[in-house]
A tleap script that builds the chain and sets N, CA, C and O, in Angstrom:
source leaprc.protein.ff14SB
mol = sequence {
  NMET ASP GLU TRP PRO GLN ALA GLY MET LEU
  GLY THR MET SER LYS VAL ILE ASN LEU ASN
  LYS ALA ARG LYS GLN LYS ALA ARG ALA ALA
  LYS ARG GLU GLN ALA ASP GLN ASN ALA ALA
  ARG HIE GLY ARG SER LYS ALA ASP ARG ALA
  LEU ASP ALA ALA ARG SER ASP LYS ALA LEU
  GLN ASP HIE GLU ALA HIE ARG ARG ASP GLU
  ASP CGLU
}
set mol.1.N position { -46.535 58.528 -30.161 }
set mol.1.CA position { -45.302 58.947 -29.517 }
set mol.1.C position { -44.166 58.109 -30.099 }
set mol.1.O position { -44.298 56.892 -30.235 }
set mol.2.N position { -43.053 58.753 -30.442 }
set mol.2.CA position { -41.951 58.002 -31.044 }
set mol.2.C position { -41.028 57.423 -29.972 }
set mol.2.O position { -41.104 57.816 -28.808 }
set mol.3.N position { -40.155 56.488 -30.364 }
set mol.3.CA position { -39.289 55.759 -29.441 }
set mol.3.C position { -38.173 56.617 -28.868 }
set mol.3.O position { -37.745 56.376 -27.739 }
set mol.4.N position { -37.695 57.593 -29.591 }
set mol.4.CA position { -36.562 58.405 -29.157 }
set mol.4.C position { -37.028 59.499 -28.219 }
set mol.4.O position { -38.074 60.107 -28.445 }
set mol.5.N position { -36.262 59.757 -27.165 }
set mol.5.CA position { -36.669 60.818 -26.246 }
set mol.5.C position { -36.564 62.180 -26.911 }
set mol.5.O position { -35.714 62.408 -27.771 }
set mol.6.N position { -37.407 63.038 -26.514 }
set mol.6.CA position { -37.393 64.390 -27.063 }
set mol.6.C position { -36.389 65.234 -26.293 }
set mol.6.O position { -35.875 64.807 -25.259 }
set mol.7.N position { -36.117 66.405 -26.785 }
set mol.7.CA position { -35.097 67.257 -26.198 }
set mol.7.C position { -35.403 67.567 -24.738 }
set mol.7.O position { -34.472 67.675 -23.941 }
set mol.8.N position { -36.640 67.712 -24.363 }
set mol.8.CA position { -37.001 68.026 -22.992 }
set mol.8.C position { -36.898 66.844 -22.062 }
set mol.8.O position { -36.898 67.028 -20.845 }
set mol.9.N position { -36.810 65.646 -22.580 }
set mol.9.CA position { -36.791 64.437 -21.762 }
set mol.9.C position { -35.377 63.881 -21.548 }
set mol.9.O position { -35.221 62.829 -20.928 }
set mol.10.N position { -34.362 64.560 -22.045 }
set mol.10.CA position { -33.003 64.035 -21.926 }
set mol.10.C position { -32.548 63.924 -20.476 }
set mol.10.O position { -31.716 63.071 -20.166 }
set mol.11.N position { -33.051 64.733 -19.605 }
set mol.11.CA position { -32.657 64.698 -18.210 }
set mol.11.C position { -33.133 63.449 -17.487 }
set mol.11.O position { -32.631 63.154 -16.403 }
set mol.12.N position { -34.067 62.714 -18.034 }
set mol.12.CA position { -34.604 61.533 -17.372 }
set mol.12.C position { -33.840 60.259 -17.710 }
set mol.12.O position { -34.134 59.205 -17.147 }
set mol.13.N position { -32.879 60.327 -18.602 }
set mol.13.CA position { -32.128 59.141 -18.990 }
set mol.13.C position { -31.079 58.817 -17.937 }
set mol.13.O position { -30.656 59.690 -17.179 }
set mol.14.N position { -30.667 57.569 -17.897 }
set mol.14.CA position { -29.649 57.131 -16.945 }
set mol.14.C position { -28.294 57.717 -17.304 }
set mol.14.O position { -28.023 58.055 -18.456 }
set mol.15.N position { -27.461 57.825 -16.293 }
set mol.15.CA position { -26.122 58.340 -16.500 }
set mol.15.C position { -25.214 57.211 -16.979 }
set mol.15.O position { -25.261 56.108 -16.434 }
set mol.16.N position { -24.404 57.471 -17.972 }
set mol.16.CA position { -23.480 56.485 -18.505 }
set mol.16.C position { -22.264 56.438 -17.577 }
set mol.16.O position { -21.685 57.471 -17.240 }
set mol.17.N position { -21.886 55.214 -17.168 }
set mol.17.CA position { -20.726 55.058 -16.292 }
set mol.17.C position { -19.760 54.051 -16.885 }
set mol.17.O position { -20.146 53.181 -17.665 }
set mol.18.N position { -18.520 54.182 -16.510 }
set mol.18.CA position { -17.499 53.229 -16.923 }
set mol.18.C position { -17.567 52.062 -15.935 }
set mol.18.O position { -17.340 52.253 -14.740 }
set mol.19.N position { -17.870 50.885 -16.409 }
set mol.19.CA position { -18.051 49.731 -15.532 }
set mol.19.C position { -16.768 49.336 -14.807 }
set mol.19.O position { -16.819 48.869 -13.669 }
set mol.20.N position { -15.616 49.518 -15.458 }
set mol.20.CA position { -14.347 49.207 -14.786 }
set mol.20.C position { -14.130 50.135 -13.601 }
set mol.20.O position { -13.708 49.691 -12.533 }
set mol.21.N position { -14.416 51.430 -13.783 }
set mol.21.CA position { -14.265 52.384 -12.678 }
set mol.21.C position { -15.244 52.058 -11.558 }
set mol.21.O position { -14.884 52.121 -10.382 }
set mol.22.N position { -16.452 51.717 -11.905 }
set mol.22.CA position { -17.456 51.392 -10.895 }
set mol.22.C position { -17.046 50.146 -10.113 }
set mol.22.O position { -17.206 50.097 -8.893 }
set mol.23.N position { -16.525 49.156 -10.803 }
set mol.23.CA position { -16.085 47.920 -10.145 }
set mol.23.C position { -14.916 48.194 -9.202 }
set mol.23.O position { -14.881 47.684 -8.082 }
set mol.24.N position { -13.961 49.004 -9.661 }
set mol.24.CA position { -12.801 49.322 -8.833 }
set mol.24.C position { -13.191 50.168 -7.625 }
set mol.24.O position { -12.654 49.972 -6.535 }
set mol.25.N position { -14.124 51.112 -7.807 }
set mol.25.CA position { -14.584 51.917 -6.681 }
set mol.25.C position { -15.286 51.052 -5.639 }
set mol.25.O position { -15.116 51.255 -4.437 }
set mol.26.N position { -16.066 50.096 -6.101 }
set mol.26.CA position { -16.751 49.196 -5.183 }
set mol.26.C position { -15.740 48.352 -4.406 }
set mol.26.O position { -15.901 48.143 -3.204 }
set mol.27.N position { -14.695 47.865 -5.090 }
set mol.27.CA position { -13.665 47.070 -4.438 }
set mol.27.C position { -12.896 47.916 -3.425 }
set mol.27.O position { -12.587 47.443 -2.332 }
set mol.28.N position { -12.584 49.172 -3.784 }
set mol.28.CA position { -11.882 50.057 -2.852 }
set mol.28.C position { -12.725 50.327 -1.619 }
set mol.28.O position { -12.213 50.332 -0.499 }
set mol.29.N position { -14.004 50.549 -1.820 }
set mol.29.CA position { -14.899 50.810 -0.684 }
set mol.29.C position { -14.972 49.596 0.231 }
set mol.29.O position { -14.997 49.740 1.454 }
set mol.30.N position { -15.008 48.401 -0.351 }
set mol.30.CA position { -15.051 47.179 0.454 }
set mol.30.C position { -13.751 47.016 1.248 }
set mol.30.O position { -13.787 46.642 2.420 }
set mol.31.N position { -12.614 47.292 0.623 }
set mol.31.CA position { -11.337 47.190 1.321 }
set mol.31.C position { -11.244 48.230 2.432 }
set mol.31.O position { -10.741 47.944 3.518 }
set mol.32.N position { -11.726 49.426 2.157 }
set mol.32.CA position { -11.702 50.486 3.163 }
set mol.32.C position { -12.561 50.099 4.361 }
set mol.32.O position { -12.170 50.317 5.507 }
set mol.33.N position { -13.728 49.528 4.095 }
set mol.33.CA position { -14.623 49.083 5.163 }
set mol.33.C position { -13.960 47.983 5.995 }
set mol.33.O position { -14.039 47.999 7.224 }
set mol.34.N position { -13.307 47.030 5.326 }
set mol.34.CA position { -12.612 45.954 6.028 }
set mol.34.C position { -11.474 46.515 6.867 }
set mol.34.O position { -11.255 46.069 7.993 }
set mol.35.N position { -10.749 47.486 6.329 }
set mol.35.CA position { -9.639 48.101 7.070 }
set mol.35.C position { -10.155 48.831 8.305 }
set mol.35.O position { -9.533 48.769 9.366 }
set mol.36.N position { -11.278 49.516 8.177 }
set mol.36.CA position { -11.861 50.211 9.324 }
set mol.36.C position { -12.271 49.218 10.410 }
set mol.36.O position { -12.062 49.465 11.598 }
set mol.37.N position { -12.850 48.101 9.997 }
set mol.37.CA position { -13.250 47.084 10.964 }
set mol.37.C position { -12.021 46.496 11.662 }
set mol.37.O position { -12.037 46.281 12.874 }
set mol.38.N position { -10.965 46.239 10.902 }
set mol.38.CA position { -9.740 45.692 11.491 }
set mol.38.C position { -9.096 46.689 12.446 }
set mol.38.O position { -8.595 46.309 13.504 }
set mol.39.N position { -9.111 47.963 12.073 }
set mol.39.CA position { -8.526 48.987 12.936 }
set mol.39.C position { -9.305 49.089 14.241 }
set mol.39.O position { -8.715 49.272 15.306 }
set mol.40.N position { -10.609 48.972 14.165 }
set mol.40.CA position { -11.422 49.033 15.373 }
set mol.40.C position { -11.188 47.799 16.240 }
set mol.40.O position { -11.198 47.885 17.468 }
set mol.41.N position { -10.981 46.668 15.606 }
set mol.41.CA position { -10.803 45.423 16.343 }
set mol.41.C position { -9.395 45.304 16.923 }
set mol.41.O position { -9.232 44.932 18.085 }
set mol.42.N position { -8.379 45.618 16.122 }
set mol.42.CA position { -6.997 45.353 16.521 }
set mol.42.C position { -6.184 46.608 16.810 }
set mol.42.O position { -5.147 46.532 17.469 }
set mol.43.N position { -6.625 47.726 16.343 }
set mol.43.CA position { -5.828 48.939 16.455 }
set mol.43.C position { -5.791 49.487 17.866 }
set mol.43.O position { -6.813 49.566 18.548 }
set mol.44.N position { -4.615 49.858 18.286 }
set mol.44.CA position { -4.455 50.497 19.583 }
set mol.44.C position { -3.538 51.691 19.387 }
set mol.44.O position { -2.688 51.696 18.497 }
set mol.45.N position { -3.714 52.681 20.206 }
set mol.45.CA position { -2.892 53.872 20.067 }
set mol.45.C position { -1.482 53.595 20.573 }
set mol.45.O position { -1.237 52.613 21.274 }
set mol.46.N position { -0.571 54.470 20.208 }
set mol.46.CA position { 0.810 54.324 20.634 }
set mol.46.C position { 0.910 54.422 22.152 }
set mol.46.O position { 1.714 53.727 22.773 }
set mol.47.N position { 0.100 55.276 22.740 }
set mol.47.CA position { 0.101 55.431 24.194 }
set mol.47.C position { -0.349 54.148 24.879 }
set mol.47.O position { 0.219 53.767 25.903 }
set mol.48.N position { -1.354 53.477 24.337 }
set mol.48.CA position { -1.819 52.212 24.904 }
set mol.48.C position { -0.724 51.142 24.837 }
set mol.48.O position { -0.505 50.400 25.794 }
set mol.49.N position { -0.047 51.076 23.695 }
set mol.49.CA position { 1.036 50.093 23.558 }
set mol.49.C position { 2.178 50.406 24.516 }
set mol.49.O position { 2.752 49.492 25.109 }
set mol.50.N position { 2.517 51.686 24.678 }
set mol.50.CA position { 3.592 52.083 25.590 }
set mol.50.C position { 3.216 51.762 27.033 }
set mol.50.O position { 4.053 51.304 27.811 }
set mol.51.N position { 1.967 52.000 27.384 }
set mol.51.CA position { 1.511 51.695 28.738 }
set mol.51.C position { 1.599 50.202 29.020 }
set mol.51.O position { 2.056 49.803 30.091 }
set mol.52.N position { 1.172 49.381 28.088 }
set mol.52.CA position { 1.266 47.929 28.252 }
set mol.52.C position { 2.716 47.471 28.362 }
set mol.52.O position { 3.035 46.586 29.155 }
set mol.53.N position { 3.592 48.077 27.563 }
set mol.53.CA position { 5.008 47.714 27.630 }
set mol.53.C position { 5.594 48.096 28.984 }
set mol.53.O position { 6.368 47.331 29.561 }
set mol.54.N position { 5.236 49.268 29.496 }
set mol.54.CA position { 5.735 49.701 30.802 }
set mol.54.C position { 5.222 48.789 31.909 }
set mol.54.O position { 5.975 48.434 32.816 }
set mol.55.N position { 3.967 48.412 31.846 }
set mol.55.CA position { 3.404 47.503 32.851 }
set mol.55.C position { 4.096 46.147 32.804 }
set mol.55.O position { 4.379 45.550 33.842 }
set mol.56.N position { 4.364 45.668 31.603 }
set mol.56.CA position { 5.042 44.381 31.444 }
set mol.56.C position { 6.455 44.445 32.011 }
set mol.56.O position { 6.892 43.532 32.712 }
set mol.57.N position { 7.167 45.527 31.705 }
set mol.57.CA position { 8.523 45.694 32.246 }
set mol.57.C position { 8.496 45.762 33.769 }
set mol.57.O position { 9.340 45.157 34.430 }
set mol.58.N position { 7.545 46.484 34.327 }
set mol.58.CA position { 7.426 46.609 35.783 }
set mol.58.C position { 7.141 45.243 36.406 }
set mol.58.O position { 7.733 44.889 37.426 }
set mol.59.N position { 6.239 44.479 35.797 }
set mol.59.CA position { 5.917 43.151 36.318 }
set mol.59.C position { 7.152 42.247 36.275 }
set mol.59.O position { 7.383 41.476 37.206 }
set mol.60.N position { 7.934 42.331 35.219 }
set mol.60.CA position { 9.148 41.530 35.097 }
set mol.60.C position { 10.160 41.937 36.165 }
set mol.60.O position { 10.789 41.074 36.778 }
set mol.61.N position { 10.323 43.220 36.391 }
set mol.61.CA position { 11.254 43.700 37.423 }
set mol.61.C position { 10.806 43.237 38.812 }
set mol.61.O position { 11.631 42.810 39.620 }
set mol.62.N position { 9.503 43.322 39.090 }
set mol.62.CA position { 8.994 42.868 40.381 }
set mol.62.C position { 9.228 41.374 40.564 }
set mol.62.O position { 9.574 40.927 41.658 }
set mol.63.N position { 9.042 40.613 39.512 }
set mol.63.CA position { 9.255 39.175 39.578 }
set mol.63.C position { 10.734 38.859 39.813 }
set mol.63.O position { 11.071 37.999 40.628 }
set mol.64.N position { 11.603 39.556 39.099 }
set mol.64.CA position { 13.038 39.337 39.237 }
set mol.64.C position { 13.527 39.761 40.623 }
set mol.64.O position { 14.499 39.199 41.127 }
set mol.65.N position { 12.874 40.735 41.242 }
set mol.65.CA position { 13.283 41.211 42.559 }
set mol.65.C position { 13.053 40.143 43.627 }
set mol.65.O position { 13.731 40.160 44.654 }
set mol.66.N position { 12.149 39.246 43.425 }
set mol.66.CA position { 11.850 38.202 44.395 }
set mol.66.C position { 12.687 36.940 44.195 }
set mol.66.O position { 12.525 35.955 44.917 }
set mol.67.N position { 13.564 36.981 43.227 }
set mol.67.CA position { 14.400 35.824 42.934 }
set mol.67.C position { 15.421 35.613 44.053 }
set mol.67.O position { 15.961 36.579 44.592 }
set mol.68.N position { 15.679 34.384 44.394 }
set mol.68.CA position { 16.675 34.084 45.405 }
set mol.68.C position { 18.063 34.142 44.800 }
set mol.68.O position { 18.254 33.886 43.611 }
set mol.69.N position { 19.036 34.485 45.646 }
set mol.69.CA position { 20.421 34.459 45.193 }
set mol.69.C position { 20.886 33.015 45.131 }
set mol.69.O position { 20.439 32.192 45.930 }
set mol.70.N position { 21.757 32.697 44.219 }
set mol.70.CA position { 22.245 31.336 44.035 }
set mol.70.C position { 23.224 30.914 45.131 }
set mol.70.O position { 23.343 29.716 45.385 }
set mol.71.N position { 23.926 31.825 45.788 }
set mol.71.CA position { 24.941 31.454 46.764 }
set mol.71.C position { 24.381 31.148 48.150 }
set mol.71.O position { 25.160 30.847 49.054 }
set mol.72.N position { 23.102 31.210 48.350 }
set mol.72.CA position { 22.521 30.903 49.660 }
set mol.72.C position { 22.291 29.443 49.862 }
set mol.72.O position { 21.807 29.034 50.917 }
savepdb mol mol.pdb
quit
């Protein structure tokens, strides 16, 4: 048997890839994974942020309502 693959065996050879593209794709996938983890950890919807802001404003108003007047 000779060293070179025969015409019928060409399908069994490895696929040639550009190493720079493979490296960049791997880096992009890692960044995407990190971004997904950060979004799950820190990300909140606009409605959640608005609700927290409204609650904070309400708490501040309630606190200010109990303040004594200075002229008493």
